[in-house]
NUMIZA-624706 format. One record per residue (C-alpha): residue number from 1; x, y, z. Coordinates in steps of 0.05 Angstrom, whole numbers, plus 32768, in hexadecimal, padded with zeros to 4 digits. Example, Ala and Ser with C-alpha at 12.3 -4.5 7.8 and 13.67 -1.06 7.14 Angstrom:
BEGIN
<rec 1, <80F6, 7FA6, 809C>>
<rec 2, <8111, 7FEB, 808F>>
REM end
This chain:
BEGIN
<rec 1, <8026, 81C3, 81DC>>
<rec 2, <7FFD, 8194, 8209>>
<rec 3, <8039, 815E, 8228>>
<rec 4, <800E, 812E, 81F3>>
<rec 5, <8019, 8159, 81B4>>
<rec 6, <8066, 8156, 81C7>>
<rec 7, <8066, 810A, 81D2>>
<rec 8, <8032, 8102, 8190>>
<rec 9, <804E, 8136, 815D>>
<rec 10, <801C, 8140, 8127>>
<rec 11, <8021, 8111, 80E5>>
<rec 12, <7FF4, 8102, 80B2>>
<rec 13, <7FBC, 80CE, 80D2>>
<rec 14, <7FAE, 80B9, 8086>>
<rec 15, <8005, 80B4, 8066>>
<rec 16, <8028, 80BF, 80AC>>
<rec 17, <804E, 80F7, 8095>>
<rec 18, <8066, 8128, 80C6>>
<rec 19, <8052, 816D, 80CA>>
<rec 20, <8005, 8165, 80D2>>
<rec 21, <7FCE, 8142, 80E8>>
<rec 22, <7FAF, 8143, 8092>>
<rec 23, <7FE8, 8150, 8061>>
<rec 24, <7FDB, 8178, 8026>>
<rec 25, <7FE3, 8136, 7FF9>>
<rec 26, <7FAE, 8118, 801D>>
<rec 27, <7F85, 8155, 802B>>
<rec 28, <7F67, 8149, 7FE3>>
<rec 29, <7F46, 8111, 8002>>
<rec 30, <7F19, 8135, 8036>>
<rec 31, <7ED2, 8145, 8013>>
<rec 32, <7EA3, 818D, 8023>>
<rec 33, <7E83, 8165, 7FF9>>
<rec 34, <7E42, 8157, 802A>>
<rec 35, <7E06, 8133, 8012>>
<rec 36, <7DC9, 8169, 802F>>
<rec 37, <7D97, 8136, 8044>>
<rec 38, <7D5C, 813E, 8078>>
<rec 39, <7D55, 811C, 80B3>>
<rec 40, <7D06, 810A, 80B2>>
<rec 41, <7D08, 80EE, 806F>>
<rec 42, <7D51, 80D6, 805E>>
<rec 43, <7D49, 80FF, 801A>>
<rec 44, <7D6F, 8133, 7FF6>>
<rec 45, <7D68, 8178, 8013>>
<rec 46, <7D8F, 81B8, 7FF2>>
<rec 47, <7D97, 81D9, 8036>>
<rec 48, <7DA4, 81A8, 8065>>
<rec 49, <7D5E, 81BC, 8085>>
<rec 50, <7D27, 8190, 8096>>
<rec 51, <7CFA, 819F, 8060>>
<rec 52, <7CBF, 81BC, 806D>>
<rec 53, <7C84, 8182, 8068>>
<rec 54, <7CB9, 815D, 8099>>
<rec 55, <7CBB, 8192, 80C5>>
<rec 56, <7C91, 818A, 810A>>
<rec 57, <7C98, 81A7, 815A>>
<rec 58, <7CC1, 8175, 816D>>
<rec 59, <7CEC, 8168, 8132>>
<rec 60, <7D34, 817B, 8128>>
<rec 61, <7D3F, 81B3, 80FA>>
<rec 62, <7D70, 819F, 80CC>>
<rec 63, <7DB6, 818C, 80CF>>
<rec 64, <7DF6, 81AB, 80AF>>
<rec 65, <7E3A, 8177, 80AA>>
<rec 66, <7E7E, 8194, 8097>>
<rec 67, <7EAC, 8151, 8069>>
<rec 68, <7E8B, 8115, 8053>>
<rec 69, <7EA1, 80DF, 8085>>
<rec 70, <7ED3, 80C0, 8051>>
<rec 71, <7F12, 80A3, 8065>>
<rec 72, <7F3D, 80DA, 8080>>
<rec 73, <7F02, 80F2, 80A5>>
<rec 74, <7EF0, 80B3, 80C1>>
<rec 75, <7F44, 80AC, 80DB>>
<rec 76, <7F42, 80F6, 80EC>>
<rec 77, <7EFB, 80EC, 811F>>
<rec 78, <7F1C, 80A8, 813A>>
<rec 79, <7F5C, 80C2, 814C>>
<rec 80, <7F33, 80FA, 8166>>
<rec 81, <7F03, 80C2, 819A>>
<rec 82, <7F42, 8093, 81A6>>
<rec 83, <7F7D, 80A2, 81D4>>
<rec 84, <7FAB, 80D5, 81D5>>
<rec 85, <7F7F, 8104, 81D5>>
<rec 86, <7FB3, 8134, 81AB>>
<rec 87, <7F95, 8187, 81BE>>
<rec 88, <7FAE, 8194, 816F>>
<rec 89, <7F8C, 8165, 814F>>
<rec 90, <7F49, 817D, 816B>>
<rec 91, <7F58, 81C9, 8155>>
<rec 92, <7F66, 81AE, 8116>>
<rec 93, <7F20, 817F, 811C>>
<rec 94, <7F05, 81C5, 8129>>
<rec 95, <7F28, 81F7, 80FA>>
<rec 96, <7F0C, 81BF, 80C0>>
<rec 97, <7EBF, 81BF, 80E9>>
<rec 98, <7EBD, 820A, 80E1>>
<rec 99, <7EDE, 8225, 80A9>>
<rec 100, <7EAC, 81F0, 807A>>
<rec 101, <7E76, 820D, 80B0>>
<rec 102, <7E78, 825C, 809D>>
<rec 103, <7E6E, 8246, 8055>>
<rec 104, <7E25, 8228, 8057>>
<rec 105, <7DF3, 8262, 804B>>
<rec 106, <7DB4, 8240, 806B>>
<rec 107, <7DE9, 8230, 80AC>>
<rec 108, <7DF3, 8284, 80A4>>
<rec 109, <7DA3, 8294, 8099>>
<rec 110, <7D92, 8265, 80DD>>
<rec 111, <7DD2, 827B, 8101>>
<rec 112, <7DD7, 82B2, 813F>>
<rec 113, <7E06, 82C7, 8172>>
<rec 114, <7DC5, 82C3, 819C>>
<rec 115, <7DCB, 8271, 818F>>
<rec 116, <7DEC, 8240, 81BA>>
<rec 117, <7E0B, 81FC, 81B0>>
<rec 118, <7E00, 81B3, 81D2>>
<rec 119, <7E27, 8181, 81C3>>
<rec 120, <7E06, 813E, 81BF>>
<rec 121, <7E1F, 8122, 8206>>
<rec 122, <7E47, 80D0, 8211>>
<rec 123, <7E1B, 80A1, 8248>>
<rec 124, <7E4B, 80AA, 828A>>
<rec 125, <7E67, 806F, 827F>>
<rec 126, <7E8D, 8075, 8235>>
<rec 127, <7E9A, 80B6, 8257>>
<rec 128, <7EC0, 8096, 8293>>
<rec 129, <7EED, 806F, 825B>>
<rec 130, <7EFC, 80A6, 822F>>
<rec 131, <7F08, 80DE, 8264>>
<rec 132, <7EE7, 8112, 8233>>
<rec 133, <7EB0, 8118, 81FF>>
<rec 134, <7EC8, 8129, 81B3>>
<rec 135, <7E80, 8144, 81A5>>
<rec 136, <7E91, 817B, 81E2>>
<rec 137, <7ED3, 8190, 81CA>>
<rec 138, <7EBD, 81A8, 817F>>
<rec 139, <7E80, 81C1, 81A4>>
<rec 140, <7EB6, 81F2, 81D4>>
<rec 141, <7EDA, 81F8, 8199>>
<rec 142, <7EA5, 821C, 8173>>
<rec 143, <7E94, 8242, 819D>>
<rec 144, <7ED7, 8267, 81A1>>
<rec 145, <7EC7, 826F, 8155>>
<rec 146, <7E80, 8288, 8151>>
<rec 147, <7E7C, 82AC, 818B>>
<rec 148, <7E43, 827C, 81AA>>
<rec 149, <7E45, 8255, 81E9>>
<rec 150, <7E3B, 8206, 81F8>>
<rec 151, <7E15, 81F1, 822C>>
<rec 152, <7E0C, 81B1, 823F>>
<rec 153, <7DC5, 81B1, 8249>>
<rec 154, <7DBB, 8158, 822F>>
<rec 155, <7DCA, 8120, 825B>>
<rec 156, <7DD0, 80E2, 8248>>
<rec 157, <7DA5, 80AC, 8275>>
<rec 158, <7DAD, 8071, 8246>>
<rec 159, <7DE3, 8044, 8236>>
<rec 160, <7DDE, 803B, 81E5>>
<rec 161, <7DF3, 8009, 81BC>>
<rec 162, <7E2B, 8018, 8190>>
<rec 163, <7DF7, 802F, 8147>>
<rec 164, <7E2D, 8021, 8115>>
<rec 165, <7E0B, 7FD2, 810C>>
<rec 166, <7DCB, 7FE9, 8109>>
<rec 167, <7D97, 8001, 80D6>>
<rec 168, <7D6F, 8044, 80D4>>
<rec 169, <7D3F, 8029, 8100>>
<rec 170, <7D5D, 800A, 8130>>
<rec 171, <7D86, 8049, 8138>>
<rec 172, <7D4E, 806D, 814C>>
<rec 173, <7D2F, 803A, 8183>>
<rec 174, <7D76, 8034, 8190>>
<rec 175, <7D79, 8076, 81A9>>
<rec 176, <7D3A, 8089, 81BA>>
<rec 177, <7D39, 809A, 8209>>
<rec 178, <7D85, 80A6, 820C>>
<rec 179, <7D84, 80F1, 821C>>
<rec 180, <7D69, 812F, 8254>>
<rec 181, <7D68, 815F, 8265>>
<rec 182, <7D94, 8177, 8290>>
<rec 183, <7D76, 8199, 82CC>>
<rec 184, <7D6C, 81D7, 82DA>>
<rec 185, <7D7F, 81E2, 828A>>
<rec 186, <7D3A, 81F3, 826F>>
<rec 187, <7D34, 8241, 827C>>
<rec 188, <7D7E, 8241, 824B>>
<rec 189, <7D5D, 8219, 821B>>
<rec 190, <7D23, 8247, 821B>>
<rec 191, <7D13, 8257, 81C6>>
<rec 192, <7D53, 825D, 81C5>>
<rec 193, <7D7B, 8242, 8179>>
<rec 194, <7DA4, 8202, 817C>>
<rec 195, <7DD1, 81E4, 8166>>
<rec 196, <7DDB, 819A, 817C>>
<rec 197, <7E2A, 8188, 8172>>
<rec 198, <7E48, 8141, 8162>>
<rec 199, <7E88, 812E, 8133>>
<rec 200, <7E5F, 80FD, 8104>>
<rec 201, <7E18, 80FF, 80EB>>
<rec 202, <7DFE, 80B4, 80CF>>
<rec 203, <7DB5, 80A8, 80D4>>
<rec 204, <7DA9, 80E0, 8101>>
<rec 205, <7D82, 80BC, 812C>>
<rec 206, <7DB1, 80DE, 8164>>
<rec 207, <7D9F, 8124, 8151>>
<rec 208, <7D58, 810E, 8147>>
<rec 209, <7D57, 80FB, 818C>>
<rec 210, <7D79, 8131, 81AD>>
<rec 211, <7D4F, 8160, 8184>>
<rec 212, <7D07, 814E, 8191>>
<rec 213, <7D27, 814B, 81E9>>
<rec 214, <7D38, 8191, 81E0>>
<rec 215, <7CF9, 81A8, 81B9>>
<rec 216, <7CCB, 8186, 81F5>>
<rec 217, <7CF5, 81AD, 8227>>
<rec 218, <7CDE, 81F5, 820F>>
<rec 219, <7D1F, 81F6, 81CA>>
<rec 220, <7D10, 8220, 8192>>
<rec 221, <7D37, 8209, 814D>>
<rec 222, <7D5C, 81D7, 8165>>
<rec 223, <7D99, 81C3, 8125>>
<rec 224, <7DD0, 8194, 811E>>
<rec 225, <7E17, 8199, 8119>>
<rec 226, <7E46, 8162, 8106>>
<rec 227, <7E90, 8165, 80F8>>
<rec 228, <7E8C, 8129, 80C3>>
<rec 229, <7E47, 810F, 8099>>
<rec 230, <7E4F, 80C4, 8090>>
<rec 231, <7E1A, 808C, 8079>>
REM end
């Protein structure tokens, strides 16, 4: 247990009851009934994979999320992203992420032990402000459970505005050109199956842009993995 965990003991993010980050009474408000959406056409897909008609050379191949970005999930993500950072909260969220993920048949079909996890990077300005990247923390936790390595092959070179208030088209324009492949990372990516890790999927613009950059850099299949799925 770290000092921050001692100073800030576990309590439910929703009702404040001490004991765990989500108490049994509030856990029922976490929904695992995540909508499966093709990130290209924004229409339903029954597997989480990109529709055959929407596929392309530099197009993301699908995305998997563990929980709906509802009231309790939003509070969990907020607590992970903003101080005080609690290592035990990250462990709790990785467990939630992983346990839902491994029950998805489509994920089980595309994942193998030669895959790589790539966290969505923060711009260096935001990283300095926060002191850590929540996507990287989630990726490292999943790495231990899935038995595949984390590689930080992406760099965020464009300081984008918040995507929250933007519509779908504006989000894609905002994130365009935001990522580049880190120096000497090309050989690591070569023909590998990549899973991009982030905390929340909304329009899919960030994942789609990052996937395009990775594929142009030589990656094979690229999928998104997010803890939560929102609109």
